[in-house]
N, C-alpha and C positions, 0 to 999 in steps of 0.2 A: 504494500500500500504506500509506504513512504517513498519507494523507488518511483512509483507512478507520479506522485506529487512533485518529486524532484525533477523528473523528466519533463513534466508540464511546465514548471518554472523555467527550466533550461531552454526549451523551445520558444516559450513566450519572450524570454530575454533576447534570443537570437533575432526574432522578428522585430522587436522593439529597437534593437541596435541598428538593424538595417533601415528602419523608418527614420531614426534620428540621423543616421549618416546622410540619407537623401534629403532630410529637412534642411541641413546646413550646407548642402551642395550648392553649386552655382545656380542662381535663379534667373540667368539670362535667357532670352528667347531661344528656342530651339531653331537651329538652322535647317531649313527645308532642303533636303537632298533627294534626288530621285533614286529609285531602287537600283538602277543601273550603275550607280556610283560604287566604286570598289570599297569605300569606307562606310557604306550604309549600315551594315550590321556591327561595325566596330565603333560606332558613334556613342561613346560612353560619357562624354562631357556635356554639360548643360542640363536642361530639364528633360524629363522623360516624356512629357506630353507637350503637345502644341497648344497654343492659346486659341482654341476654337471658339467662336467663328471668325476671329480676326485673322488667324492663320489657317491655311488649308494645305493639306498634303497634295503633292502633284498627282494628277490622275493619269494612270498608265493608259497607253493607247488601246491595249487589248483588255481593259477592265470591263467587267460586266456589271451594269448598274440598272437604273430604272428603264422600263420599257416605254416606248412611245409608238403610237400608231398614226400614220398619215391616212386617215379614213378615205380620202378622195382617191388614193391609189389602191385601196383594198378591193379585191374581186370576190370577197367572201367565200373563198374556197374551203375554209374550215380546216386547212392543214395544220395551222398553228395550234388549234384547240385539240386536234387529234393526237399530235405528237407530245403535247405537254404532259410530263410524268406526274404532275400534282394537280391537274385539272383546275388551274387558276384562270384559264381563259374561257369565257362564256359568250358564245355567239348564237344569235337567233337570226336566221335568214329568211327572206321572202323572195321567191323567184319572180322576176320581172316579166311582164307580158311581151316586152321587146327590149333590145339593147338600148340603154339610156345614157351612155357616155363611154369615155375611155380613161384609162389610167395614164400616168405620165409616160409610161413606156409603150403605149399604144394598145394595150390589152383591152378588149371590149368588156364593159360592165353589164352583167345580165342578172345579178342578184343584189337585192337591197340588204343592208345590214340594219335590221330593226334593233338589234342589241349587240354591242361589242364591248364587253367589260373584262378588265384584267384585275384580279385580286392580288395586289403586290404583297399582301400579308402571307399568302400561300406560296408565292413565286420563289423558286430556289435558284434563280439567276443562271440557269444552265445555258441559255441562249439557243436552245433547239428550235424555238419558234421563229427566230430570225433567220435560221439556216434554211428552213423549208419554204419560207414565203416566196412565191414565184415573182411577185411584183416588188419585193423588198420594201413593203409599206410598214412592216413592224421592225423596229430597230432598238438597240440598247444605247441609251444616251450616256453622257459622262456625268450625269447628275446622280449623286448617291444619297443625298439628304433631303427627304421629303417628310419632315417630322409632322405628325398629326396628333391630336388629342384623343380622337375616337378611332377605333379599329376599322369601322365601316368607311372611314374616309380614305382608306388605302385601296378601295375598289375604284378604279378609274374607268369612267364611261367615255368611250370614244365615238359612239354612234351619234350622228347629228339628226336622226329621224325622230320625230315626235310620235307619241302613241296614236294620235289622230291620223298622221300620215301612214303609219304602219297598218292601221285598220283599213284605210282606203286602198292601199296596195294589195292587201289580202283579198278585199272584196273584188278588185279588178281581176286578180288571178283566178278566184273562184268563178267569176263570170266567164272568163276565157275558157276555163276547163269545162264548164257546163256547155258552152257553145260548141266546143270541139266534140264533146260526147254526143250532143244532139246531132251534129253533122255526121258523125260516124254511124250513129243509129239509123239516121235517114238513109245513108248510103247502103247500109246492110239491108234495110227494108226494101229499098229499090231493087237491089240484086235479087232478093227472095221473090219479089213481085214479077221480075223478068223471067225467073226460072220456072 
């Protein structure tokens, strides 16, 4: 029992000694150096932390950070949602009655995005969604800090379609499908009448 108490005091003293040593260390601002610097991991002088938000660490070119969607370039192919390993992308699509525009690379747009939400609280920043996107409308930005007070605020909505517009597009699609079925049924009845 006495050995355990002595061991507890010994380890507490080691931790306290380390804290005191860093307390009286240099309090100068940390010099920001990129990871590619040879001395990056040997930087033992100065403070251990940066003075955020006044100081920022350099953002690596290949860093994976917040997702952004250019909805005007999206063809709503749903590949990003299908490949996402954590299901953080939620897409609701409505097929258009005819092509209604083009993306910046010339791909025709035939599907409306009634809903295109990304839950960044679930996202594991793997970047798979950016790789499979055929129009490159979903990208990872260099922004890594989007601090929010509510967890629900981490769900970003990229669709610009209102619920009223979505209901109208669904109605037009249903009308077109009904017209096609009626024309098909009329053609079948005409064939049976001729036979």
